[in-house]
C-alpha positions as CSV (number, residue, x, y, z in Angstrom):
1,M,101.0,147.8,79.8
2,Q,97.1,147.7,79.9
3,S,96.9,151.1,78.0
4,L,99.4,150.1,75.6
5,K,96.5,147.6,74.1
6,K,93.8,149.7,75.0
7,R,91.9,150.7,71.9
8,I,88.3,152.5,72.5
9,L,85.5,152.8,70.8
10,I,82.8,155.5,71.3
11,I,79.4,154.8,70.1
12,G,77.2,158.3,69.6
13,A,80.1,160.0,69.4
14,C,78.6,163.2,68.1
15,G,75.5,163.5,71.3
16,Q,75.9,165.5,73.7
17,I,77.9,163.5,76.3
18,G,79.8,161.5,73.4
19,T,81.3,164.8,71.9
20,E,83.3,165.7,75.1
21,L,84.1,162.1,76.3
22,T,85.7,161.7,73.0
23,E,87.9,164.5,73.6
24,R,89.0,164.0,77.0
25,L,89.7,160.2,76.0
26,R,91.9,161.6,73.0
27,Q,93.5,164.0,75.4
28,Q,94.2,161.1,77.9
29,Y,95.1,158.3,75.2
30,A,96.6,158.5,72.3
31,P,93.8,160.3,69.8
32,H,94.6,157.0,67.1
33,K,93.5,154.6,70.0
34,V,90.1,156.4,70.2
35,I,87.9,155.5,67.5
36,A,84.7,157.7,67.3
37,S,81.4,156.6,65.6
38,D,78.1,158.1,65.1
39,I,75.1,157.4,62.4
40,R,76.2,160.5,60.8
41,E,79.6,162.4,60.5
42,G,80.3,165.1,63.4
43,D,81.8,168.5,63.5
44,E,85.1,169.5,62.2
45,A,86.9,169.5,65.4
46,L,85.6,165.9,66.1
47,M,86.2,164.6,63.0
48,N,89.7,166.2,62.8
49,S,91.0,164.9,66.1
50,G,91.0,161.3,65.5
51,P,89.4,158.1,63.7
52,F,85.7,158.5,62.8
53,E,83.4,155.8,61.5
54,V,79.7,156.0,60.3
55,L,78.2,153.3,62.3
56,D,74.8,152.6,62.9
57,A,74.4,150.9,66.6
58,M,71.8,148.7,65.5
59,N,73.7,146.9,62.6
60,Y,75.6,144.0,64.6
61,D,77.8,142.9,61.5
62,A,78.9,146.5,60.9
63,L,79.8,147.2,65.0
64,Q,81.6,143.9,64.8
65,D,83.6,145.0,61.8
66,I,84.9,147.9,63.4
67,V,85.5,146.0,66.9
68,I,87.9,143.6,65.0
69,N,89.5,146.0,62.4
70,Y,90.4,148.4,65.0
71,E,90.9,145.3,67.7
72,I,88.8,147.3,70.4
73,T,89.3,146.7,73.9
74,E,86.5,149.1,75.2
75,V,83.3,150.4,74.2
76,Y,81.5,153.3,75.5
77,L,77.8,152.9,74.2
78,M,76.4,156.3,74.3
79,A,74.0,156.6,71.7
80,A,70.2,156.7,72.7
81,M,67.0,158.7,72.2
82,L,66.4,160.7,75.2
83,S,63.4,161.4,77.3
84,A,61.4,164.1,75.5
85,T,62.2,162.8,72.0
86,A,61.5,159.3,72.7
87,E,57.8,160.1,73.7
88,K,57.3,161.5,70.5
89,F,58.8,158.3,68.9
90,P,58.3,155.3,71.3
91,M,59.1,152.1,69.1
92,K,62.2,153.9,67.3
93,A,63.2,154.9,70.8
94,W,62.9,151.3,72.6
95,N,65.0,149.7,69.5
96,L,67.6,152.1,69.4
97,N,68.2,152.0,73.2
98,M,67.6,148.3,73.7
99,N,69.2,146.8,70.4
100,S,72.4,148.5,70.3
101,L,72.9,147.3,73.9
102,F,72.3,144.0,72.9
103,N,74.8,144.1,70.0
104,V,77.7,145.2,72.5
105,L,76.7,142.9,75.4
106,N,76.8,140.0,73.1
107,L,80.0,141.1,71.2
108,A,81.6,141.4,75.0
109,K,80.1,137.9,75.6
110,E,82.0,136.2,72.6
111,G,85.2,137.8,74.0
112,K,85.8,140.2,71.4
113,I,85.5,143.3,73.9
114,E,86.8,143.4,77.4
115,K,84.9,145.9,79.0
116,V,81.6,147.9,78.1
117,F,80.6,151.4,79.5
118,W,76.6,152.0,79.3
119,P,74.9,154.9,80.5
120,S,71.7,154.7,82.7
121,S,69.7,157.7,84.1
122,I,67.8,159.3,86.7
123,A,64.7,158.0,84.7
124,V,64.8,154.7,85.4
125,F,62.9,156.2,88.7
126,G,59.0,156.8,88.9
127,K,56.9,158.8,90.6
128,T,56.6,155.9,93.6
129,T,60.5,156.2,94.0
130,P,61.6,158.5,97.6
131,K,61.9,161.7,96.0
132,Q,64.5,163.1,98.4
133,D,67.8,161.1,98.7
134,T,66.7,158.4,96.4
135,P,68.2,155.2,97.5
136,Q,70.9,153.1,95.5
137,R,68.3,150.3,95.6
138,T,64.8,151.5,95.7
139,I,61.0,151.4,94.0
140,M,61.6,151.9,90.2
141,E,58.6,152.3,88.0
142,P,59.4,154.3,84.9
143,S,56.6,156.1,83.4
144,T,58.5,157.0,80.1
145,V,59.9,154.9,77.2
146,Y,63.3,156.3,77.8
147,G,63.0,155.3,81.6
148,I,61.7,152.0,80.7
149,S,64.5,151.1,78.4
150,K,67.1,152.1,81.3
151,Q,65.8,150.1,83.8
152,T,65.6,147.4,81.3
153,G,69.1,148.0,80.2
154,E,70.4,147.6,83.6
155,R,69.0,144.3,84.3
156,W,70.2,143.0,81.1
157,C,73.9,144.6,82.1
158,E,73.6,142.5,85.5
159,Y,72.6,139.7,83.8
160,Y,75.4,139.7,81.3
161,F,77.7,140.3,84.1
162,N,76.5,137.3,86.3
163,K,75.7,134.9,83.5
164,Y,78.7,135.5,81.0
165,G,81.1,137.3,83.1
166,V,80.4,140.5,81.0
167,D,82.9,143.3,82.6
168,V,80.0,145.7,81.9
169,R,80.0,149.3,84.1
170,S,77.3,151.7,84.4
171,I,76.1,155.2,86.3
172,R,72.7,156.5,86.5
173,Y,73.1,160.4,85.1
174,P,71.4,163.0,86.5
175,G,70.7,166.4,84.1
176,L,73.7,167.0,82.5
177,I,75.0,170.7,81.8
178,S,77.5,171.8,79.2
179,Y,77.9,174.8,76.6
180,K,79.8,172.4,74.2
181,T,76.7,170.8,72.9
182,L,73.3,172.2,72.3
183,P,70.4,170.3,73.7
184,G,69.7,166.7,72.6
185,G,66.0,166.3,73.4
186,G,66.3,165.3,77.2
187,T,63.9,167.0,80.3
188,T,66.7,168.5,82.0
189,D,67.9,170.3,79.1
190,Y,66.2,173.5,80.0
191,A,69.4,174.3,82.3
192,V,71.4,174.0,79.3
193,D,68.9,176.1,77.1
194,I,68.4,178.7,80.1
195,Y,72.2,179.9,79.8
196,H,71.9,180.3,75.7
197,K,68.7,182.4,76.2
198,A,70.3,184.5,79.1
199,L,72.9,185.7,76.8
200,K,71.0,186.3,73.7
201,H,67.6,187.6,75.0
202,Q,68.1,188.0,78.5
203,K,64.8,185.8,79.2
204,Y,63.9,182.3,79.0
205,I,60.3,180.7,79.0
206,C,60.6,177.5,80.9
207,F,58.7,174.5,80.2
208,L,58.9,173.3,83.4
209,E,57.0,175.0,87.1
210,K,59.6,177.4,88.9
211,D,59.8,174.6,92.1
212,T,60.9,171.7,90.1
213,E,63.7,170.5,91.5
214,L,66.0,168.1,89.7
215,P,69.8,166.5,90.2
216,M,72.0,168.1,87.8
217,M,75.6,167.9,87.1
218,Y,78.1,169.9,85.1
219,M,79.4,168.2,82.2
220,D,83.2,167.9,83.4
221,D,82.1,166.0,86.6
222,A,80.0,163.4,84.4
223,I,82.8,162.8,82.2
224,A,85.2,162.3,85.0
225,A,82.9,159.9,87.0
226,T,82.3,158.0,83.2
227,I,86.1,157.4,82.7
228,G,86.6,157.0,86.6
229,I,84.4,154.2,86.8
230,M,85.9,152.5,83.7
231,E,89.6,152.8,85.2
232,A,88.5,151.7,88.4
233,K,89.7,147.9,89.4
234,K,87.2,145.5,88.5
235,E,87.1,144.1,92.1
236,D,85.8,147.8,93.4
237,I,82.9,147.6,90.9
238,K,80.3,145.9,93.3
239,I,77.0,147.1,91.3
240,R,76.7,146.0,88.0
241,S,73.3,147.4,86.9
242,A,74.1,151.0,87.5
243,Y,75.1,153.3,90.3
244,N,73.6,156.5,91.6
245,L,76.0,159.5,90.7
246,A,74.8,162.9,92.4
247,A,76.6,166.5,92.4
248,M,73.5,169.6,93.0
249,S,70.0,169.5,93.1
250,F,67.9,172.7,92.1
251,D,64.8,174.2,90.6
252,P,64.3,176.8,87.4
253,E,64.1,179.8,89.7
254,T,67.4,178.8,91.6
255,I,69.3,178.6,88.6
256,A,67.6,181.7,87.3
257,S,69.1,183.3,90.4
258,S,72.2,181.9,90.0
259,I,72.7,183.8,86.4
260,R,71.0,187.3,87.5
261,N,74.3,187.4,89.7
262,H,75.9,187.9,86.0
263,I,73.3,189.3,84.1
264,P,71.2,191.2,86.3
265,K,68.3,192.0,83.8
266,F,67.6,188.5,83.0
267,S,63.9,187.5,83.8
268,I,62.3,184.2,83.4
269,S,58.5,183.1,83.0
270,Y,57.0,179.6,82.9
271,E,54.9,177.8,80.4
272,P,54.9,174.0,81.1
273,D,54.4,171.5,78.7
274,F,54.3,167.4,78.8
275,R,57.5,167.5,80.2
276,Q,56.7,168.9,83.4
277,E,55.0,165.2,84.0
278,I,58.2,163.9,83.2
279,A,60.2,165.8,85.7
280,N,57.3,164.9,88.4
281,S,58.4,161.3,88.1
282,W,62.0,161.7,88.7
283,P,63.9,162.4,92.3
284,Q,64.6,165.6,93.6
285,S,67.8,164.5,95.1
286,I,70.1,161.2,94.8
287,D,72.2,159.4,97.8
288,D,75.2,158.4,95.9
289,T,76.9,157.0,98.9
290,E,78.2,153.7,97.2
291,A,79.8,155.1,93.9
292,R,81.8,157.3,96.5
293,E,82.7,154.6,98.9
294,D,83.3,151.7,96.0
295,W,85.4,153.4,93.2
296,G,85.9,156.9,94.6
297,W,83.6,158.9,93.0
298,E,83.3,162.8,94.0
299,H,82.0,165.6,92.2
300,K,83.9,169.1,92.1
301,V,81.7,171.9,90.3
302,S,79.0,173.7,92.6
303,L,76.0,175.5,90.8
304,E,77.9,179.0,91.0
305,E,80.8,177.9,89.6
306,M,78.8,176.1,87.0
307,T,77.0,179.3,86.0
308,E,80.1,181.2,85.8
309,K,82.0,178.6,83.7
310,M,78.8,178.4,81.3
311,I,78.2,182.0,81.0
312,Q,82.2,182.9,80.5
313,A,82.3,180.2,78.0
314,L,79.2,181.1,75.9
315,R,79.9,184.6,75.8
316,K,82.9,183.9,74.0
317,Q,81.4,181.3,71.7
318,Y,78.7,184.3,70.6
319,K,81.3,186.6,70.1
320,N,83.1,184.4,67.5
321,T,79.9,184.0,65.7
């Protein structure tokens, strides 16, 4: 009965996660039940697969109109300015990342939305956070605009749940890797770009140092986690700030080695830039025990499996262009 009345709005549907989340949700439910939206129109596949609305997530009235017109029950708020880009435009990033969240939380507080997903990130952690097996509850002193906005967002999500009963759910994404969308301005995006450069040029200049180990995840696992936490029973969601989420950790040298199993002549060199300092403030591995115990999260894709999937898919893409 619940799925019959379910109407989902995805804000930021044209982004790296939003594109694949929209596709998966439209496969899972009827396409007309999943309304995609973004500040501008997306690619042909996204536009043709179901309803789409041009929406500025910071415009409360426009957002409310869509929620009412489509009788939305759930919102996935994926719009955000990512770490590296946000450092160039701090106030713009803060305004987008925070005001869009307040708009959705306030609509939920008023009873116009039943359930909210908002993504956090490993960017909430800082240099004083334990680097290995970072605990669910630990020191958080983020040093980036993106991280500060995500940590603040976590606190507001928990506040709205405790104070107003808003059913908001969140996970801290590690670096996400996908062949379907291009990098979107994140510090971990080297792990996407490296596959493209390996196939096109057989070499890659990395903006991080070779031993910079970071938590990563294949996009299929991230999408499964996102939908999984939203489909979990309300009473199983015991953390209303954001859950730690993990799959694998590696450094640029390790991913390069994985690529050489498929492209033996591939070479990598290093020219660290401002993103190195961002990466240095983040954990190397994450303890996500509570997500696994509370709502049954488990990852499926290893580094070797991910490399094989990425190279196979991108080879097809480049052949068709």
